[in-house]
C-alpha positions in Angstrom: 0.0 0.0 0.0 1.5 3.4 -0.9 2.3 6.1 1.6 -0.3 8.5 0.4 -3.0 5.9 0.7 -1.8 5.1 4.3 -2.0 8.7 5.3 -5.4 9.1 3.8 -6.7 5.9 5.4 -5.4 7.0 8.9 -6.8 10.5 8.6 -10.2 9.2 7.4 -10.3 6.8 10.3 -9.5 9.5 12.9 -12.1 11.9 11.5 -15.1 9.6 11.6 -17.9 11.5 13.4 -18.7 10.0 16.7 -22.0 11.7 17.5 -23.5 8.5 18.8 -20.5 7.5 20.9 -21.4 9.3 24.2 -21.3 12.7 25.7 -18.4 14.9 26.4 -17.5 16.1 29.9 -20.2 18.8 30.3 -23.0 19.2 32.7 -25.8 16.9 31.8 -27.9 18.9 34.3 -27.1 21.6 36.8 -25.6 19.0 39.2 -24.4 16.1 36.9 -21.1 15.9 35.1 -20.4 12.9 32.7 -16.8 11.8 32.2 -16.3 9.7 29.0 -13.5 7.2 29.1 -12.2 5.4 26.0 -10.3 2.2 26.7 -9.3 -1.1 25.0 -10.5 -4.0 27.1 -8.5 -6.7 25.3 -5.3 -4.6 25.2 -4.5 -5.9 28.6 -1.6 -3.6 29.5 -4.1 -0.8 29.7 -6.3 -2.5 32.3 -5.3 -0.2 35.2 -6.9 2.6 33.2 -9.7 0.5 31.7 -10.9 -3.1 32.2 -9.6 -3.7 35.7 -10.2 -0.1 36.9 -13.8 -0.4 35.7 -14.4 -3.7 37.4 -12.9 -2.5 40.7 -15.1 0.6 40.7 -12.3 2.8 42.2 -13.0 5.7 39.9 -16.7 5.8 40.6 -16.0 5.5 44.4 -13.6 8.3 44.3 -15.9 10.5 42.3 -18.7 9.8 44.8 -16.4 11.0 47.5 -15.6 14.1 45.5 -19.3 14.7 44.8 -20.0 14.7 48.5 -17.5 17.6 48.9 -18.6 19.5 45.8 -22.4 18.8 45.7 -22.0 17.6 42.1 -23.1 14.2 40.8 -20.6 12.4 38.5 -21.3 9.7 35.9 -18.7 7.6 34.0 -19.4 6.6 30.5 -17.0 3.7 29.6 -16.5 3.1 25.9 -14.6 0.1 24.7 -12.6 0.0 21.5 -10.2 -2.5 19.8 -7.5 0.1 18.9 -6.5 3.6 19.8 -7.5 5.3 16.6 -11.3 5.6 17.3 -10.5 6.9 20.8 -8.4 9.7 19.3 -11.3 10.4 16.9 -13.6 10.8 19.8 -11.2 13.0 21.7 -10.6 15.5 18.9 -14.4 15.6 18.4 -14.8 16.5 22.0 -16.7 13.3 22.8 -14.1 11.4 24.8 -12.3 13.0 27.7 -9.8 10.4 28.8 -8.3 7.6 26.7 -5.6 5.0 26.9 -3.6 3.7 24.0 -0.1 2.6 22.9 2.9 4.7 22.1 2.4 5.1 18.3 -1.4 5.9 18.7 -0.4 8.4 21.4 1.7 10.2 18.9 -1.2 10.3 16.4 -3.3 11.5 19.3 -1.0 14.4 19.9 -0.7 15.2 16.2 -4.4 15.1 15.4 -5.3 17.1 18.5 -2.9 19.9 17.6 -3.9 19.8 14.0 -7.6 20.1 14.8 -7.1 22.6 17.6 -8.3 20.1 20.2 -5.0 19.5 22.0 -4.4 16.5 24.2 -1.9 15.7 27.0 -0.1 12.5 28.0 -0.6 12.3 31.8 0.4 8.8 32.8 1.6 5.4 31.8 -0.4 2.2 32.3 2.3 -0.5 31.5 5.5 -0.9 29.6 8.3 -3.2 28.6 11.8 -1.7 28.3 12.9 -4.0 25.5 9.7 -3.8 23.4 8.4 -7.3 23.9 4.7 -6.3 24.0 4.6 -6.3 20.2 5.3 -9.5 18.2 4.9 -11.1 14.8 3.3 -14.6 14.6 2.6 -17.0 11.8 0.7 -20.3 11.5 2.4 -23.2 13.3 3.4 -24.9 10.0 4.6 -21.7 8.3 8.1 -21.6 6.9 8.5 -18.0 8.1 11.3 -17.7 10.6 12.0 -14.0 11.2 11.8 -10.5 9.7 13.9 -11.3 6.6 11.6 -14.2 5.7 8.6 -11.8 5.6 9.8 -10.1 2.4 7.3 -10.6 -0.4 4.6 -11.9 2.0 1.3 -10.6 3.2 1.5 -9.3 6.8 -1.6 -8.1 8.7 -1.2 -5.3 11.2 -3.1 -2.2 12.4 -1.4 0.7 10.7 -0.4 3.4 13.1 -0.4 0.9 16.1 2.5 0.1 18.3 2.8 -3.3 16.6 3.0 -1.7 13.2 5.8 0.5 14.5 7.7 -2.6 15.7 7.2 -4.3 12.3 8.4 -1.2 10.5 11.5 -0.9 12.6 12.3 -4.6 12.5 12.2 -4.5 8.7 14.2 -1.3 8.4 16.9 -2.7 10.6 17.6 -5.5 8.1 17.2 -3.3 5.0 13.7 -4.3 3.9 11.5 -1.4 2.9 8.3 -1.8 5.0 6.2 -0.1 2.3 7.3 -2.1 -0.7 9.2 -5.1 0.7 6.1 -6.7 2.1 2.4 -6.6 1.3 0.9 -4.9 4.4 -2.8 -5.5 5.2 -4.3 -2.8 7.4 -6.7 -4.7 9.6 -8.1 -4.7 13.1 -6.5 -7.3 15.4 -9.4 -9.8 15.3 -9.8 -9.4 11.6 -6.0 -10.0 11.1 -6.2 -13.1 13.4 -9.0 -14.5 11.2 -7.0 -13.7 8.1 -4.0 -15.6 9.4 -6.1 -18.7 10.1 -7.8 -18.4 6.7 -4.5 -18.1 4.8 -5.2 -14.6 3.4 -2.4 -13.3 5.6 1.0 -15.0 6.0 1.8 -13.3 9.3 0.3 -11.1 11.9 2.1 -8.2 13.6 0.1 -7.2 16.7 0.2 -5.9 20.2 -0.6 -7.6 23.5 -2.5 -9.9 24.0 -3.0 -11.2 20.5 0.4 -12.9 20.0 0.2 -14.7 23.3 -3.5 -15.7 22.7 -2.9 -17.3 19.3 0.2 -19.1 20.5 -1.5 -20.4 23.6 -4.4 -21.6 21.5 -1.9 -23.4 19.2 -3.1 -21.3 16.3 0.3 -19.6 15.7 4.0 -19.7 16.4 6.2 -16.8 17.3 8.2 -15.5 14.4 9.6 -12.2 15.8 9.9 -11.1 19.5 9.8 -7.3 19.7 12.4 -7.4 22.4 15.0 -8.0 19.7 14.6 -4.3 18.9 15.5 -3.3 22.5 13.4 -0.2 22.2 10.9 0.5 25.0 7.2 0.2 24.2 4.3 1.3 26.5 0.7 2.4 26.8 -0.4 5.6 28.4 -3.3 7.8 29.4 -4.2 10.9 27.4 -6.7 13.6 28.3 -8.2 16.5 26.3 -6.4 19.7 27.3 -9.7 21.6 27.6 -11.1 18.9 29.9 -7.9 19.0 32.0 -8.2 22.8 32.4 -11.9 22.9 33.3 -12.0 19.7 35.3 -8.5 19.3 36.8 -10.1 17.7 39.9 -11.5 14.9 37.7 -8.1 14.2 36.1 -6.6 14.1 39.7 -9.4 11.7 40.7 -8.8 9.4 37.7 -5.1 9.2 38.2 -5.5 8.4 41.9 -8.0 5.6 41.0 -5.5 4.3 38.4 -2.8 4.2 41.0 -5.2 2.3 43.3 -5.9 -0.2 40.5 -2.1 -0.6 39.8 -1.5 -1.3 43.5 -4.3 -3.9 43.5 -2.8 -5.7 40.4 0.6 -5.8 42.1 -0.9 -7.2 45.3 -3.4 -9.7 43.7 -2.0 -10.7 40.3 -4.0 -13.9 40.0 -7.2 -12.3 41.1 -6.6 -9.4 38.7 -5.9 -11.8 35.8 -9.1 -13.8 36.5 -11.1 -10.6 36.6 -9.7 -9.3 33.3 -10.2 -12.7 31.7 -13.8 -12.7 32.8 -14.4 -9.2 31.4 -12.6 -9.8 28.1 -13.2 -13.5 27.3 -9.4 -14.0 27.2 -7.9 -17.1 28.8 -6.7 -16.3 32.3 -3.4 -18.0 31.5 -2.8 -15.5 28.6 -3.7 -12.5 30.8 -1.3 -13.8 33.5 1.5 -14.1 31.0 1.5 -10.4 30.5 -0.1 -9.0 33.8 1.1 -11.5 36.4 4.0 -11.5 38.8 7.1 -11.0 36.7 4.9 -10.5 33.7 5.8 -9.1 30.3 4.2 -5.8 31.4 5.6 -3.6 34.2 2.6 -1.7 35.5 3.9 1.7 36.6 2.1 5.0 36.1 5.3 7.2 35.9 6.5 8.9 32.8 10.0 7.6 32.7 12.7 9.2 30.6 13.4 6.0 28.8 9.8 5.8 27.6 9.7 9.4 26.5 13.0 9.0 24.6 11.5 6.0 22.8 8.4 8.1 22.0 10.6 10.6 20.2 12.4 7.8 18.4 9.0 6.6 17.1 8.1 9.8 15.4 10.3 9.2 12.3 8.6 5.8 11.8 5.2 7.4 11.6 6.6 10.2 9.4 8.0 7.6 7.0 4.5 6.2 6.5 3.0 9.6 6.0 0.9 9.4 9.1 2.3 12.6 10.7 4.6 15.5 9.7 6.0 16.0 13.2 5.0 15.7 16.9 6.0 18.0 19.8 6.5 15.2 22.3 7.8 17.6 25.0 4.7 19.8 24.6 2.4 16.7 24.7 3.8 15.4 28.0 2.2 16.7 31.2 3.4 15.0 34.4 2.0 17.7 36.8 -1.1 15.7 37.6 0.9 12.6 38.4 3.4 14.5 40.5 0.5 15.8 42.6 -1.0 12.3 42.9 2.2 10.6 43.9 3.6 13.4 46.0 7.1 13.3 47.4 7.7 9.7 46.1 7.4 10.6 42.4 11.0 11.0 41.5 12.0 7.8 43.2 9.2 6.0 41.4 10.4 7.5 38.0 13.9 6.2 38.6 12.7 2.6 39.3 12.7 0.3 36.3 12.5 -3.2 38.0 9.1 -4.8 37.6 7.1 -3.7 40.7 5.5 -7.1 41.0 8.3 -9.7 40.6 8.0 -13.5 41.1 8.9 -14.4 44.7 8.9 -17.3 47.0 10.8 -20.5 47.7 11.6 -23.0 45.0 10.1 -26.3 46.1 12.4 -28.4 43.8 15.8 -26.7 43.8 15.4 -24.7 47.0 16.4 -21.1 47.4 14.5 -17.9 46.7 13.1 -17.2 43.2 14.2 -13.6 43.3 16.3 -13.2 40.2 14.0 -11.8 37.5 16.5 -13.0 34.8 15.8 -16.6 35.7 12.7 -16.8 37.9 10.1 -19.1 36.5 6.5 -20.0 37.5 3.9 -22.7 37.1 0.2 -22.4 37.5 -1.1 -25.8 38.8 -4.3 -27.2 37.4 -7.2 -28.6 39.4 -9.5 -27.5 42.1 -8.0 -25.4 44.8 -5.0 -24.4 42.7 -5.3 -20.8 43.8 -1.6 -20.0 43.8 1.4 -20.3 41.4 4.6 -22.1 42.2 7.9 -20.2 41.9 11.2 -21.6 40.7 14.7 -20.2 40.7 15.5 -21.2 37.1 13.8 -22.7 34.0 15.6 -25.9 34.6 14.1 -26.3 38.1 10.7 -25.6 36.5 11.3 -28.4 34.0 12.1 -30.8 36.9 8.9 -29.8 38.6 6.9 -30.4 35.4 8.4 -33.9 35.1 7.5 -34.7 38.7 3.9 -33.6 38.1 3.8 -35.6 34.9 5.0 -38.7 36.7 2.1 -38.6 39.2 -0.5 -37.6 36.5 -0.9 -34.0 37.4 -0.9 -31.1 34.9 -0.5 -27.4 35.0 -2.6 -24.6 33.5 0.5 -22.9 32.2 4.3 -22.6 32.8 6.2 -19.4 32.3 9.9 -18.9 31.7 12.1 -15.9 30.8 14.1 -15.8 27.5 17.7 -16.4 28.5 18.9 -13.5 26.4 16.2 -10.9 26.5 14.1 -11.8 29.6 10.9 -12.1 27.5 8.4 -14.2 29.6 6.8 -16.9 27.5 5.1 -20.2 27.7 7.7 -22.9 28.4 6.2 -25.4 26.0 6.2 -22.9 23.2 9.9 -21.9 23.6 12.9 -23.2 21.8 15.5 -24.6 24.2 19.2 -24.9 24.4 21.1 -27.5 26.5 24.3 -26.1 28.0 26.2 -29.1 29.5 28.9 -26.9 31.0 26.4 -25.0 33.2 25.4 -25.8 36.7 22.8 -28.6 37.1 20.1 -26.0 37.9 20.9 -23.9 34.9 21.5 -26.5 32.2 18.4 -25.8 30.1 17.9 -22.4 28.6 14.6 -21.1 27.0 14.3 -18.7 24.0 11.2 -17.3 22.5 12.2 -18.3 18.9 14.3 -21.0 17.3 16.4 -18.3 15.6 17.3 -16.8 19.0 18.2 -20.2 20.4 20.4 -21.0 17.4 22.1 -17.6 17.7 23.0 -18.2 21.4 24.1 -21.8 20.8 26.4 -20.7 17.9 28.4 -18.6 20.3 28.6 -21.2 23.1 30.6 -24.3 22.0 29.2 -27.6 23.3 25.6 -26.4 23.6 22.8 -27.6 21.3 19.3 -26.5 20.4 16.5 -28.8 21.3 12.7 -28.8 21.4 10.6 -28.5 24.5 9.9 -32.2 24.9 13.6 -33.0 24.7 14.4 -30.4 27.4 11.6 -31.8 29.5 12.9 -35.3 29.2 16.5 -34.2 29.8 15.5 -32.5 33.0 
């Protein structure tokens, strides 16, 4: 698809009238104010500003407390979308007040808002991954595709202007493939793209959380490219209309305090949060927990970290190359004043922290010791009634030993999670490629990688090691 067509398509999508999509934040009566929140229920690294926050009711509770002080009645209109583009359309039309979306859509949000004189502001982050592992490319399990280079000449479904599209573009550019002419790009919503992959009308699917994990978990796809290979941070954040922020700063404060509450809840109750999001979205709890659980792919942290803002600026040329934007004033778009007020004196310390606030913890029942090293900590979710807790392990090898023990007595697990030995990307153990390293300690002999290419690359630089499949690693443990 040509650049001009891409720009026209993106612009048309963003300018669709949303007169039937809910009211803007204006007094519905003398004593009622409606706050319209656009969110993406199945984009599960936004749940602290959307799905989970809505189910917990924190925003409504805090608004009720505010109303008792102000004498005003507040109503929340939650609007669910599959991508960020229609949320931006609603915001520039003055019909959505607060929205959550990924880094590339945030840039479009900033650009469209300024262009149409309805400016918006980035006020917080929902979740992030410092290496970019929230965006991935998958293909059918029997596909010959093995990585970005193999995509050349093939049909790749993605949502143009999304974070996943940005990852795809940068991955291709890095190996010298023109993302506009080197592949046939299909601009599709995530669900449409997933169906196209299964039907064979698309050869690969580049999408954001939770689509890659879902399709792999359901054995409908294999991972072709892990976004962490880019080593560029990716995140989702919360944007508000500037006019709304000026006229209703107390409501922005209230929303962010509620988001912080939801974030704290997710950290304290990762399994319960995963089950809640799964129930609301129809996603398998095991997939939600892959991303949102303890030590998950997503670090839930509201702060606007310099690494994330630097990556946002790095993303601008990618959108410019597709004709989606001319330029974006990132510094002018970012407004951390509300979050500073919400977090108080602890804000700067929170900004400086980059470790996952909810790591895997506990004692390894197989190898002993504390599972406190995020580079190797692994986790199993036992199956069966009463399995209300996960089991931690110090290393993937110790996890494999546990799985063999369970197998021997006829027990199974709902899911087993391990970190990629090179990038730390958390993935399903049975869907990883494995390397045997005989020279390593007994508890570190088996190393997981998200793709066979990554396993082969590691093995090639470590004499004596060999790549194996999951079943071989399980048997060897």
